[in-house]
MARBA-3410 file (N, C-alpha, C, O; in Angstrom, 1 decimal):
253
0.9,-1.2,0.0,0.0,0.0,0.0,0.9,1.2,0.0,1.9,1.3,0.7 ~ 0.5,2.2,-0.8,1.3,3.4,-1.0,0.9,4.5,0.1,-0.2,5.0,0.1 ~ 1.8,4.8,1.0,1.6,5.8,2.0,2.0,7.1,1.6,1.9,8.1,2.4 ~ 2.6,7.3,0.4,2.9,8.6,-0.2,1.7,9.3,-0.5,0.6,8.8,-0.4 ~ 1.8,10.7,-0.8,0.8,11.6,-1.1,0.7,11.9,-2.5,-0.4,11.7,-3.1
1.7,12.4,-3.2,1.7,12.6,-4.7,3.0,13.2,-5.0,3.8,13.3,-4.2 ~ 3.2,13.5,-6.3,4.4,14.1,-6.8,5.7,13.4,-6.6,6.7,14.0,-6.3 ~ 5.6,12.0,-6.7,6.8,11.2,-6.3,8.1,11.5,-7.1,9.1,11.7,-6.5 ~ 8.0,11.6,-8.3,9.2,11.9,-9.2,9.8,13.2,-8.8,11.1,13.3,-8.6 ~ 9.1,14.2,-8.7,9.6,15.5,-8.4,10.2,15.5,-6.9,11.2,16.2,-6.6
9.5,14.8,-6.0,10.0,14.7,-4.6,11.4,14.1,-4.5,12.2,14.5,-3.8 ~ 11.6,13.0,-5.4,12.9,12.5,-5.3,14.0,13.4,-5.8,15.2,13.2,-5.4 ~ 13.7,14.2,-6.7,14.7,15.4,-7.2,14.9,16.3,-6.1,16.1,16.7,-5.8 ~ 13.8,16.8,-5.5,13.9,17.8,-4.4,14.8,17.2,-3.2,15.6,17.9,-2.6 ~ 14.5,15.9,-2.8,15.1,15.4,-1.8,16.6,15.3,-2.0,17.4,15.5,-1.0
17.1,15.0,-3.2,18.5,14.9,-3.5,19.1,16.3,-3.3,20.3,16.4,-2.9 ~ 18.4,17.4,-3.5,18.9,18.7,-3.4,19.1,19.0,-1.9,20.2,19.4,-1.5 ~ 18.0,18.8,-1.0,18.1,19.3,0.3,18.9,18.3,1.1,19.4,18.7,2.2 ~ 19.0,17.1,0.8,19.7,16.2,1.6,21.2,16.4,1.5,21.9,16.1,2.4 ~ 21.7,17.0,0.3,23.1,17.3,0.2,23.5,18.4,1.2,24.7,18.5,1.6
22.5,19.2,1.7,22.7,20.3,2.7,22.6,19.9,4.1,22.9,20.7,5.0 ~ 22.2,18.6,4.4,22.0,18.1,5.7,23.2,17.5,6.3,23.8,16.6,5.7 ~ 23.7,18.1,7.4,24.9,17.5,8.0,25.0,18.0,9.5,24.5,19.0,9.9 ~ 25.7,17.1,10.2,25.9,17.5,11.6,27.2,16.8,11.9,27.3,15.5,12.0 ~ 28.3,17.5,12.2,29.6,16.9,12.3,29.6,16.1,13.6,30.5,15.2,13.6
28.8,16.2,14.6,28.9,15.4,15.8,28.1,14.1,15.7,28.1,13.4,16.7 ~ 27.4,13.9,14.6,26.4,12.8,14.5,26.7,11.9,13.2,27.3,12.3,12.2 ~ 26.4,10.7,13.4,26.5,9.7,12.3,25.3,9.7,11.4,24.2,9.6,11.9 ~ 25.5,9.8,10.1,24.3,9.8,9.1,24.1,8.5,8.5,25.0,7.8,8.1 ~ 22.8,8.1,8.4,22.4,6.9,7.6,21.1,7.1,7.2,20.3,7.9,7.6
20.7,6.1,6.2,19.4,6.3,5.5,18.7,4.9,5.6,19.3,3.9,5.5 ~ 17.4,5.1,5.9,16.5,3.8,6.0,15.4,4.0,5.0,14.6,5.0,5.0 ~ 15.3,3.0,4.1,14.2,3.1,3.0,13.4,1.8,3.2,14.0,0.7,3.1 ~ 12.1,1.9,3.3,11.1,0.7,3.3,10.0,1.2,2.4,9.2,2.0,2.8 ~ 9.9,0.6,1.3,8.8,1.0,0.3,8.9,2.5,0.1,10.0,3.0,-0.3
7.8,3.3,0.3,7.8,4.7,0.1,8.5,5.5,1.1,8.8,6.7,0.8 ~ 8.7,4.9,2.3,9.3,5.6,3.5,10.8,5.7,3.1,11.4,4.6,2.9 ~ 11.3,6.9,3.1,12.8,7.1,2.9,13.2,8.2,3.9,13.0,9.4,3.7 ~ 13.9,7.6,5.0,14.4,8.5,6.1,15.8,8.7,6.0,16.6,7.8,5.7 ~ 16.2,10.0,6.3,17.6,10.3,6.6,17.8,10.5,8.1,17.1,11.4,8.6
18.6,9.8,8.8,18.6,9.8,10.2,20.1,10.2,10.7,21.1,9.7,10.1 ~ 20.2,11.1,11.6,21.5,11.4,12.2,21.4,11.1,13.7,20.6,11.6,14.4 ~ 22.3,10.3,14.2,22.4,9.9,15.6,23.8,9.8,16.1,24.7,10.0,15.3 ~ 24.0,9.4,17.3,25.2,9.4,17.9,26.0,8.1,17.4,27.3,8.1,17.4 ~ 25.3,7.0,17.0,25.8,5.8,16.5,25.0,5.4,15.3,23.9,6.0,15.0
25.5,4.5,14.5,24.8,4.0,13.3,23.7,3.1,13.9,24.0,2.0,14.4 ~ 22.4,3.4,13.9,21.3,2.6,14.4,20.4,2.2,13.2,19.2,2.2,13.4 ~ 21.0,1.9,12.1,20.3,1.5,10.9,19.3,0.4,11.3,18.1,0.6,11.0 ~ 19.7,-0.8,11.8,18.8,-1.9,12.1,17.7,-1.6,13.0,16.6,-2.0,12.7 ~ 18.0,-0.9,14.1,16.9,-0.5,15.0,15.9,0.4,14.3,14.7,0.2,14.5
16.4,1.4,13.5,15.5,2.3,12.9,14.7,1.5,11.8,13.5,1.8,11.7 ~ 15.2,0.6,11.0,14.5,-0.1,10.1,13.4,-0.9,10.7,12.3,-1.0,10.2 ~ 13.7,-1.5,11.9,12.7,-2.3,12.6,11.6,-1.5,13.0,10.4,-1.9,12.9 ~ 11.8,-0.3,13.5,10.8,0.6,13.9,9.9,1.0,12.7,8.7,0.9,12.8 ~ 10.6,1.4,11.6,9.8,1.6,10.3,8.9,0.5,10.0,7.7,0.7,9.7
9.4,-0.7,9.9,8.7,-1.9,9.5,7.4,-2.0,10.4,6.3,-2.2,10.0 ~ 7.7,-1.9,11.7,6.7,-2.2,12.7,5.5,-1.2,12.5,4.4,-1.6,12.4 ~ 5.8,0.1,12.5,4.8,1.1,12.5,4.1,1.1,11.1,2.9,1.3,11.1 ~ 4.9,1.0,10.0,4.2,0.8,8.7,3.2,-0.3,8.7,2.1,-0.2,8.2 ~ 3.6,-1.4,9.2,2.8,-2.6,9.2,1.4,-2.3,9.9,0.3,-2.6,9.4
1.5,-1.7,11.1,0.4,-1.3,11.9,-0.5,-0.4,11.2,-1.7,-0.5,11.3 ~ 0.1,0.6,10.5,-0.7,1.7,9.9,-1.3,1.0,8.6,-2.5,1.2,8.4 ~ -0.6,0.2,7.9,-1.2,-0.4,6.7,-2.3,-1.4,7.1,-3.3,-1.5,6.3 ~ -2.3,-2.0,8.1,-3.4,-2.9,8.6,-4.6,-2.1,9.0,-5.7,-2.5,8.7 ~ -4.3,-1.0,9.6,-5.4,-0.2,10.1,-6.2,0.4,8.8,-7.4,0.3,8.7
-5.4,0.9,7.9,-5.9,1.5,6.7,-6.7,0.5,5.9,-7.7,0.9,5.3 ~ -6.3,-0.8,5.9,-7.0,-1.8,5.1,-8.5,-2.0,5.6,-9.3,-2.4,4.9 ~ -8.7,-1.7,6.8,-10.0,-1.8,7.5,-10.7,-0.5,7.6,-11.9,-0.5,8.1 ~ -10.1,0.6,7.3,-10.6,1.9,7.5,-10.3,2.8,6.3,-9.5,3.7,6.5 ~ -11.0,2.6,5.2,-10.6,3.3,4.0,-10.7,4.7,4.1,-9.9,5.4,3.4
-11.6,5.2,4.9,-11.8,6.7,5.1,-10.6,7.4,5.6,-10.5,8.6,5.4 ~ -9.8,6.7,6.4,-8.6,7.3,7.0,-7.7,7.9,5.9,-7.0,8.9,6.2 ~ -7.7,7.3,4.7,-6.8,7.9,3.7,-7.4,9.0,3.0,-6.6,9.9,2.6 ~ -8.7,9.0,2.9,-9.3,10.1,2.0,-9.9,11.2,2.8,-10.2,12.2,2.2 ~ -9.9,11.2,4.1,-10.6,12.2,4.9,-9.8,13.5,4.8,-8.6,13.5,4.9
-10.5,14.7,4.6,-9.8,15.9,4.6,-10.2,16.7,6.0,-9.9,17.9,6.1 ~ -10.8,16.0,6.8,-11.1,16.6,8.2,-10.7,15.7,9.2,-10.6,14.5,8.9 ~ -10.6,16.1,10.5,-10.2,15.1,11.5,-11.1,13.9,11.7,-12.3,14.1,11.5 ~ -10.7,12.8,12.1,-11.4,11.6,12.4,-11.4,11.3,13.8,-10.4,11.7,14.5 ~ -12.4,10.6,14.4,-12.4,10.3,15.8,-11.3,9.3,16.1,-11.1,8.3,15.4
-10.6,9.5,17.2,-9.5,8.7,17.6,-10.0,7.4,18.4,-10.8,7.5,19.4 ~ -9.7,6.2,17.8,-10.2,5.0,18.5,-9.1,4.6,19.5,-7.9,4.6,19.2 ~ -9.6,4.2,20.6,-8.7,3.7,21.7,-7.9,2.5,21.3,-6.7,2.3,21.7 ~ -8.5,1.7,20.5,-7.9,0.4,20.2,-7.0,0.5,18.9,-6.4,-0.5,18.5 ~ -6.8,1.7,18.4,-6.1,1.9,17.1,-4.5,1.9,17.5,-4.2,2.2,18.6
-3.7,1.5,16.5,-2.2,1.5,16.8,-1.8,3.0,17.2,-2.4,4.0,16.8 ~ -0.7,3.0,17.9,-0.2,4.3,18.5,0.1,5.3,17.3,-0.2,6.5,17.5 ~ 0.6,4.9,16.2,0.8,5.9,15.2,-0.5,6.5,14.5,-0.6,7.7,14.1 ~ -1.5,5.6,14.5,-2.8,6.1,14.1,-3.4,7.1,15.0,-4.0,8.2,14.6 ~ -3.3,6.7,16.4,-3.8,7.7,17.3,-3.0,9.1,17.3,-3.6,10.2,17.4
-1.7,8.9,17.1,-0.9,10.2,17.1,-1.4,11.0,15.8,-1.6,12.2,16.0 ~ -1.6,10.5,14.7,-2.1,11.1,13.6,-3.4,11.8,13.7,-3.7,12.9,13.2 ~ -4.4,11.1,14.4,-5.6,11.6,14.7,-5.6,12.7,15.6,-6.3,13.8,15.3 ~ -4.8,12.6,16.7,-4.7,13.7,17.7,-4.1,14.9,17.0,-4.6,16.0,17.2 ~ -3.0,14.7,16.2,-2.4,15.8,15.6,-3.3,16.6,14.5,-3.0,17.8,14.3
-4.2,15.9,13.9,-5.0,16.5,12.9,-6.1,17.5,13.5,-6.6,18.4,12.8 ~ -6.5,17.2,14.7,-7.6,18.0,15.3,-7.3,19.5,15.4,-8.2,20.3,15.0 ~ -6.2,19.9,16.0,-6.0,21.4,16.1,-5.8,22.0,14.7,-6.2,23.2,14.5 ~ -5.3,21.3,13.7,-5.1,21.9,12.4,-6.4,21.8,11.6,-6.5,22.5,10.6 ~ -7.4,20.9,11.9,-8.5,20.8,11.1,-8.4,20.1,9.8,-9.2,20.4,8.9
-7.5,19.2,9.7,-7.2,18.5,8.5,-7.4,17.0,8.7,-7.6,16.6,9.8 ~ -7.2,16.2,7.6,-7.5,14.8,7.7,-6.1,14.2,8.3,-5.1,14.9,8.3 ~ -6.2,13.1,8.9,-5.0,12.4,9.6,-3.8,12.2,8.7,-2.7,12.3,9.2 ~ -4.1,11.9,7.4,-2.9,11.6,6.5,-2.1,12.8,6.3,-0.9,12.7,5.9 ~ -2.6,14.0,6.6,-1.8,15.3,6.4,-0.6,15.2,7.4,0.3,16.1,7.2
-0.5,14.3,8.4,0.5,14.3,9.4,1.3,13.0,9.2,2.1,12.7,10.1 ~ 1.1,12.3,8.1,1.8,10.9,8.1,3.3,11.1,8.1,3.9,10.4,8.8 ~ 3.9,11.9,7.3,5.4,12.0,7.2,6.0,12.4,8.6,6.9,11.8,9.0 ~ 5.4,13.4,9.2,5.9,13.8,10.5,5.6,12.8,11.6,6.5,12.7,12.4 ~ 4.5,12.1,11.5,4.2,11.0,12.4,5.3,9.9,12.4,5.8,9.4,13.4
5.6,9.5,11.1,6.6,8.4,10.9,7.9,8.9,11.4,8.6,8.1,12.1 ~ 8.3,10.1,11.2,9.7,10.6,11.7,9.6,10.7,13.2,10.6,10.4,13.9 ~ 8.4,11.0,13.8,8.3,11.1,15.2,8.4,9.8,16.0,9.1,9.6,17.0 ~ 7.7,8.8,15.4,7.6,7.5,16.1,9.1,6.8,16.0,9.5,6.1,17.0 ~ 9.7,7.0,14.9,11.1,6.4,14.7,12.0,7.2,15.6,12.9,6.7,16.3
11.9,8.5,15.7,12.8,9.2,16.5,12.6,9.0,18.0,13.6,8.9,18.7 ~ 11.4,8.9,18.4,11.2,8.5,19.8,11.7,7.1,20.2,12.2,6.9,21.3 ~ 11.6,6.2,19.2,12.0,4.9,19.4,13.5,4.8,19.6,14.1,3.9,20.3 ~ 14.2,5.7,19.0,15.8,5.7,19.0,16.2,6.5,20.2,17.4,6.4,20.5 ~ 15.4,7.3,20.7,16.0,8.2,21.8,16.7,7.5,23.0,17.7,8.0,23.6
16.3,6.2,23.3,17.0,5.4,24.4,18.4,5.1,23.9,19.2,4.8,24.8 ~ 18.7,5.2,22.6,20.0,4.8,22.2,20.8,5.9,21.8,22.1,5.8,21.6 ~ 20.3,7.2,21.7,21.0,8.3,21.2,20.3,9.5,21.8,19.2,9.8,21.4 ~ 21.1,10.3,22.6,20.5,11.5,23.2,20.3,12.5,22.2,19.3,13.3,22.3 ~ 21.2,12.6,21.1,20.9,13.6,20.0,20.4,12.8,18.8,21.0,11.8,18.3
19.3,13.1,18.2,18.7,12.4,17.1,17.9,13.4,16.2,17.2,14.3,16.7 ~ 18.2,13.2,14.9,17.4,13.9,13.8,16.9,13.0,12.9,17.6,12.1,12.4 ~ 15.6,13.0,12.5,15.0,12.2,11.6,14.3,13.0,10.6,13.4,13.8,10.9 ~ 14.8,12.9,9.3,14.1,13.7,8.2,13.3,12.8,7.3,13.8,11.8,6.9 ~ 12.1,13.2,7.0,11.3,12.4,6.2,10.6,13.2,5.2,9.5,13.7,5.4
11.2,13.4,4.0,10.5,14.3,3.0,10.6,15.7,3.2,9.7,16.4,2.7 ~ 11.5,16.1,4.0,11.5,17.5,4.3,10.9,17.9,5.6,11.1,19.0,6.1 ~ 10.2,16.9,6.3,9.7,17.0,7.6,10.6,16.4,8.7,11.1,15.3,8.6 ~ 10.9,17.2,9.7,12.1,16.8,10.5,11.6,16.7,12.0,10.8,17.5,12.6 ~ 12.0,15.6,12.6,11.9,15.3,14.0,13.3,15.5,14.7,14.2,14.9,14.1
13.5,16.3,15.7,14.8,16.4,16.3,14.7,16.4,17.9,13.7,16.9,18.4 ~ 15.7,15.8,18.6,15.7,15.8,20.0,17.1,15.9,20.4,18.1,15.4,19.8 ~ 17.3,16.5,21.6,18.6,16.6,22.2,18.8,18.0,22.9,17.9,18.7,23.2 ~ 20.0,18.3,23.1,20.5,19.5,23.8,21.1,20.6,22.9,21.2,21.8,23.3 ~ 21.5,20.2,21.8,22.4,21.1,20.9,21.5,21.9,20.0,20.4,21.4,19.6
22.0,23.1,19.7,21.3,24.0,18.7,21.6,23.5,17.4,22.7,23.2,17.2 ~ 20.5,23.4,16.5,20.6,23.0,15.2,20.1,24.0,14.2,19.2,24.8,14.6 ~ 20.6,24.0,13.0,20.0,24.9,11.9,19.4,23.9,11.0,20.0,23.0,10.5 ~ 18.0,24.2,10.8,17.3,23.4,9.7,17.1,24.3,8.5,16.5,25.4,8.6 ~ 17.5,23.8,7.4,17.4,24.5,6.2,16.0,24.4,5.7,15.3,23.4,5.8
15.4,25.6,5.1,14.1,25.6,4.5,14.3,25.7,3.0,14.7,26.7,2.5 ~ 14.1,24.5,2.3,14.3,24.5,0.9,13.2,25.2,0.1,12.0,24.8,0.3 ~ 13.5,26.3,-0.7,12.4,27.0,-1.4,13.0,27.4,-2.7,14.2,27.6,-2.8 ~ 12.1,27.4,-3.7,12.4,27.7,-5.1,12.3,29.1,-5.4,12.5,29.6,-6.5 ~ 12.0,29.9,-4.4,11.7,31.4,-4.6,13.0,32.1,-5.2,14.1,31.8,-4.7
12.8,32.9,-6.2,13.9,33.6,-6.7,14.5,34.6,-5.7,13.8,35.4,-5.1 ~ 15.9,34.5,-5.5,16.5,35.3,-4.6,16.8,34.7,-3.3,17.6,35.1,-2.5 ~ 16.0,33.6,-3.0,16.1,32.9,-1.7,16.8,31.6,-1.9,17.6,31.2,-1.1 ~ 16.5,30.9,-3.0,17.1,29.6,-3.3,17.0,28.7,-2.0,15.9,28.6,-1.4 ~ 18.1,28.1,-1.8,18.1,27.2,-0.5,18.9,27.8,0.6,19.4,27.1,1.5
18.9,29.1,0.6,19.7,29.8,1.6,19.1,30.3,2.9,19.6,31.0,3.7 ~ 17.8,29.8,3.1,17.1,30.2,4.3,17.1,29.1,5.3,16.8,28.0,5.0 ~ 17.5,29.4,6.5,17.5,28.4,7.6,16.9,28.9,8.8,16.7,30.1,9.0 ~ 16.6,27.9,9.7,15.9,28.2,10.9,16.7,27.6,12.1,17.0,26.4,12.2 ~ 17.2,28.5,13.0,17.9,28.0,14.2,17.0,27.6,15.3,16.2,28.4,15.7
17.1,26.3,15.8,16.2,25.8,16.8,17.0,25.2,17.9,18.1,24.8,17.8 ~ 16.4,25.2,19.0,17.0,24.7,20.2,16.1,23.8,21.0,15.2,24.3,21.7 ~ 16.2,22.4,20.8,15.3,21.5,21.5,15.4,21.5,23.0,14.4,21.1,23.7 ~ 16.5,22.0,23.5,16.6,22.2,25.0,16.5,20.9,25.8,15.9,20.9,26.9 ~ 16.9,19.8,25.2,16.8,18.5,26.0,15.5,17.8,25.7,15.3,16.6,26.1
14.6,18.4,25.0,13.4,17.8,24.6,13.3,17.4,23.2,14.4,17.1,22.6 ~ 12.1,17.3,22.6,11.9,16.9,21.2,11.0,18.0,20.5,10.3,18.7,21.2 ~ 11.2,18.2,19.2,10.4,19.1,18.5,10.3,18.6,17.0,11.1,17.8,16.6 ~ 9.4,19.2,16.3,9.1,19.0,14.9,9.3,20.3,14.1,8.8,21.4,14.5 ~ 9.9,20.2,12.9,10.1,21.3,12.0,9.6,20.8,10.6,10.3,20.0,10.0
8.3,21.2,10.2,7.8,20.5,9.0,7.4,21.5,8.0,7.0,22.7,8.4 ~ 7.4,21.2,6.8,7.1,22.1,5.7,6.2,21.6,4.7,6.2,20.4,4.4 ~ 5.2,22.5,4.2,4.3,22.1,3.2,4.5,23.1,2.0,4.8,24.3,2.3 ~ 4.4,22.7,0.8,4.7,23.5,-0.3,3.6,23.3,-1.4,3.2,22.2,-1.6 ~ 3.3,24.5,-2.0,2.4,24.4,-3.2,3.2,24.2,-4.5,2.6,24.1,-5.6
4.5,24.3,-4.4,5.4,24.3,-5.6,6.1,22.9,-5.8,6.3,22.5,-6.9 ~ 6.4,22.2,-4.7,7.2,21.0,-4.9,6.9,20.1,-3.6,6.3,20.5,-2.7 ~ 7.4,18.9,-3.7,7.4,18.0,-2.5,6.3,16.9,-2.7,5.6,16.8,-3.7 ~ 6.2,16.1,-1.6,5.3,15.0,-1.7,3.9,15.3,-1.1,3.0,14.5,-1.4 ~ 3.7,16.4,-0.4,2.5,16.6,0.3,1.5,17.2,-0.6,1.8,17.9,-1.6
0.2,16.9,-0.4,-0.9,17.6,-1.1,-1.2,18.9,-0.4,-1.5,19.0,0.8 ~ -1.1,20.0,-1.2,-1.2,21.4,-0.8,-2.3,22.0,-1.7,-2.2,21.9,-2.9 ~ -3.3,22.7,-1.0,-4.3,23.4,-1.8,-3.9,24.9,-2.1,-4.7,25.6,-2.7 ~ -2.7,25.3,-1.5,-2.3,26.7,-1.6,-1.2,26.9,-2.6,-0.8,25.9,-3.3 ~ -0.7,28.1,-2.8,0.4,28.3,-3.8,1.6,28.9,-3.1,2.4,29.5,-3.7
1.8,28.6,-1.7,3.0,29.1,-1.1,4.1,28.4,-1.6,4.1,27.2,-1.8 ~ 5.3,29.1,-1.7,6.6,28.3,-1.9,6.9,27.4,-0.7,7.1,26.2,-0.9 ~ 6.8,27.8,0.4,6.8,27.0,1.6,6.1,27.5,2.7,6.1,28.8,2.9 ~ 5.4,26.6,3.6,4.9,27.0,4.8,5.5,26.1,5.8,5.2,24.9,5.8 ~ 6.3,26.6,6.8,7.0,25.8,7.7,6.4,26.1,9.1,6.2,27.2,9.5
6.2,25.0,9.9,5.7,25.1,11.2,6.6,24.4,12.2,7.1,23.3,11.9 ~ 6.8,25.0,13.4,7.5,24.5,14.5,6.6,24.1,15.6,5.9,25.0,16.0 ~ 6.6,23.0,16.1,5.8,22.5,17.3,6.6,21.4,18.1,7.6,20.9,17.6 ~ 6.1,21.1,19.3,6.7,20.1,20.1,6.6,18.7,19.5,7.4,17.8,19.8 ~ 5.6,18.5,18.6,5.4,17.2,17.9,5.6,17.3,16.4,5.1,18.3,15.8
6.4,16.4,15.8,6.5,16.5,14.3,5.2,16.1,13.7,4.9,16.7,12.6 ~ 4.4,15.3,14.2,3.1,15.0,13.6,2.3,16.3,13.6,1.7,16.6,12.6 ~ 2.2,17.0,14.7,1.4,18.2,14.7,2.0,19.2,13.8,1.2,19.9,13.1 ~ 3.3,19.4,13.8,4.0,20.4,12.9,3.6,20.0,11.5,3.3,21.0,10.7 ~ 3.5,18.8,11.0,3.2,18.4,9.6,1.8,18.8,9.4,1.5,19.4,8.4
0.9,18.3,10.3,-0.5,18.7,10.0,-0.8,20.2,9.9,-1.5,20.7,9.1 ~ -0.1,20.9,10.8,-0.3,22.4,10.9,0.3,23.0,9.6,-0.2,24.0,9.1 ~ 1.4,22.5,9.1,2.0,23.1,7.9,1.1,22.9,6.8,1.0,23.8,5.9 ~ 0.5,21.8,6.7,-0.4,21.5,5.6,-1.6,22.6,5.6,-2.0,23.2,4.6 ~ -2.2,22.7,6.9,-3.4,23.6,7.1,-3.0,25.0,6.7,-3.7,25.7,6.1
-1.8,25.4,7.2,-1.3,26.8,7.0,-1.1,27.0,5.5,-1.6,28.0,4.9 ~ -0.4,26.1,4.8,-0.2,26.2,3.4,-1.4,26.2,2.6,-1.4,26.9,1.6 ~ -2.5,25.5,3.0,-3.6,25.5,2.3,-4.4,26.9,2.2,-5.2,27.1,1.3 ~ -4.0,27.7,3.1,-4.7,29.1,3.3,-3.8,30.1,2.5,-4.3,31.2,2.4 ~ -2.6,29.8,2.0,-1.9,30.8,1.3,-2.1,30.7,-0.1,-1.6,29.9,-0.8
-3.1,31.5,-0.6,-3.6,31.6,-2.0,-3.6,33.1,-2.4,-4.4,33.8,-1.8 ~ -2.9,33.5,-3.4,-2.8,34.8,-3.8,-2.1,35.7,-2.9,-1.4,35.3,-2.0 ~ -2.1,37.0,-3.2,-1.3,38.1,-2.5,-1.7,38.1,-1.1,-0.8,38.3,-0.2 ~ -3.0,38.0,-0.8,-3.4,38.1,0.6,-3.3,36.9,1.4,-3.7,36.8,2.6 ~ -2.9,35.9,0.7,-2.9,34.6,1.4,-1.9,34.5,2.6,-2.1,33.7,3.5
-0.8,35.2,2.5,0.3,35.1,3.5,-0.3,35.6,4.9,0.1,35.0,5.9 ~ -1.1,36.6,4.9,-1.6,37.0,6.2,-2.6,36.0,6.7,-2.6,35.6,7.9 ~ -3.4,35.5,5.8,-4.5,34.5,6.3,-3.8,33.3,6.8,-4.1,32.7,7.8 ~ -2.7,32.8,6.1,-2.0,31.7,6.6,-1.3,31.9,7.9,-1.4,31.0,8.8 ~ -0.7,33.1,8.2,0.0,33.3,9.4,-1.0,33.5,10.6,-0.8,33.1,11.7
-2.1,34.1,10.2,-3.2,34.3,11.2,-3.7,32.9,11.8,-3.9,32.7,13.0 ~ -3.8,32.0,10.8,-4.3,30.6,11.2,-3.2,29.9,11.9,-3.6,29.1,12.8 ~ -1.9,30.1,11.6,-0.8,29.4,12.3,-0.9,29.8,13.8,-0.8,29.0,14.7 ~ -1.2,31.1,14.0,-1.2,31.6,15.4,-2.4,30.9,16.2,-2.4,30.8,17.4 ~ -3.4,30.5,15.5,-4.6,30.0,16.2,-4.5,28.5,16.5,-5.4,28.0,17.2
-3.6,27.8,16.0,-3.4,26.4,16.1,-2.7,26.1,17.5,-1.6,26.4,17.7 ~ -3.5,25.4,18.4,-3.0,25.1,19.7,-1.8,24.2,19.7,-1.8,23.2,19.0 ~ -0.7,24.6,20.4,0.5,23.7,20.4,1.6,24.3,19.4,2.7,24.0,19.6 ~ 1.2,25.0,18.4,2.2,25.5,17.4,3.1,26.6,18.1,2.6,27.5,18.7 ~ 4.4,26.5,17.9,5.3,27.4,18.5,5.8,28.6,17.6,6.2,29.6,18.1
5.6,28.3,16.3,6.1,29.3,15.3,5.9,28.9,13.9,5.7,27.7,13.7 ~ 5.9,29.8,13.0,5.7,29.5,11.6,6.5,30.5,10.7,6.8,31.7,11.0 ~ 6.9,29.9,9.5,7.6,30.8,8.5,6.9,30.5,7.1,6.7,29.3,6.8 ~ 6.5,31.6,6.4,5.9,31.4,5.2,6.7,32.1,4.2,7.1,33.3,4.4 ~ 7.0,31.5,3.1,7.6,32.1,1.9,6.7,32.1,0.7,6.3,31.1,0.2
6.4,33.3,0.2,5.4,33.4,-0.8,5.6,34.6,-1.6,5.8,35.7,-1.1 ~ 5.6,34.4,-3.0,5.8,35.5,-4.0,7.0,36.5,-3.6,6.9,37.7,-3.6 ~ 8.2,35.9,-3.2,9.3,36.7,-3.0,9.3,37.3,-1.6,10.3,38.0,-1.2 ~ 8.3,37.1,-0.7,8.3,37.7,0.7,8.5,36.5,1.7,8.3,35.4,1.4 ~ 9.1,36.9,2.8,9.1,36.0,3.9,8.4,36.5,5.1,8.8,37.7,5.5
7.5,35.8,5.8,6.8,36.2,7.0,7.2,35.2,8.1,7.3,34.0,7.8 ~ 7.5,35.7,9.3,7.8,34.7,10.3,7.0,35.1,11.7,6.8,36.3,11.9 ~ 6.6,34.2,12.5,6.0,34.4,13.8,6.5,33.4,14.7,6.8,32.3,14.4 ~ 6.5,33.9,15.9,7.0,33.0,17.0,8.5,33.3,17.5,9.1,34.2,17.0 ~ 8.9,32.6,18.4,10.2,32.8,19.0,11.3,32.0,18.2,11.9,31.0,18.6
11.4,32.5,16.9,12.2,31.9,15.9,13.4,32.7,15.5,13.3,34.0,15.6 ~ 14.4,32.1,15.1,15.6,32.8,14.5,15.9,32.4,13.1,16.4,31.3,12.9 ~ 15.6,33.2,12.1,16.0,32.9,10.7,17.4,33.2,10.4,18.0,34.2,10.9 ~ 18.1,32.4,9.7,19.4,32.6,9.5,19.7,32.4,7.9,19.0,31.6,7.3 ~ 20.8,33.0,7.4,21.1,32.8,6.0,22.2,31.7,5.9,23.2,31.8,6.6
21.9,30.8,5.1,22.8,29.7,4.9,23.8,30.0,3.7,23.5,30.8,2.8 ~ 24.9,29.4,3.7,25.9,29.7,2.7,25.5,28.9,1.4,25.0,27.8,1.4 ~ 25.8,29.5,0.2,25.7,28.8,-1.1,24.2,28.7,-1.6,24.0,28.2,-2.6
END
């Protein structure tokens, strides 16, 4: 079963661009691929086998649930969380509610989150990137690049984040490229939240509202209204808007 959303060929091209810019000198980098799930992980040790087992387990549970709940894939609004559902399904349902979107809007962030959480007992510093959606945990300050095709910005925009010993998500939706279904035309809508699943769902909801010249303000107003969201960055028609306790930085090259 395909857990991707769309635009697969373009997504592979985009991924090759931004992954060349992902690096952390203090961590070991490795890749885990299972069907459509393609994770880039940075940890204190090579935890490939542990990460692959986590991906296989959670994918299997999600696929089994979807097989008996077809509406889970097609819903564009939140669905009721079932107590007996697998943990990744419950995470996706919970995350979709504040953003007012369907649960699949959070699938990439949710996969990154459950894998990252599963690896935290083996690595205090952990970064899991899934199609541009990032889960990170640890004490060290990190800079997350925001890949955008906007003229004059290119791939030079970054976001400095401080997990502070906890975990957080930095997720991006785009109307121009990537795997996610977006109803807007923003180059990028990036959301920061304590949960990668929530950040993914919220980025989709914010991006959906960025349509036309006035869309930037609508999107940012909605980002502020989503419970749990810590900040947002929108790139649209050559302009950048940011809200929250965020620090934007210029990346080299």
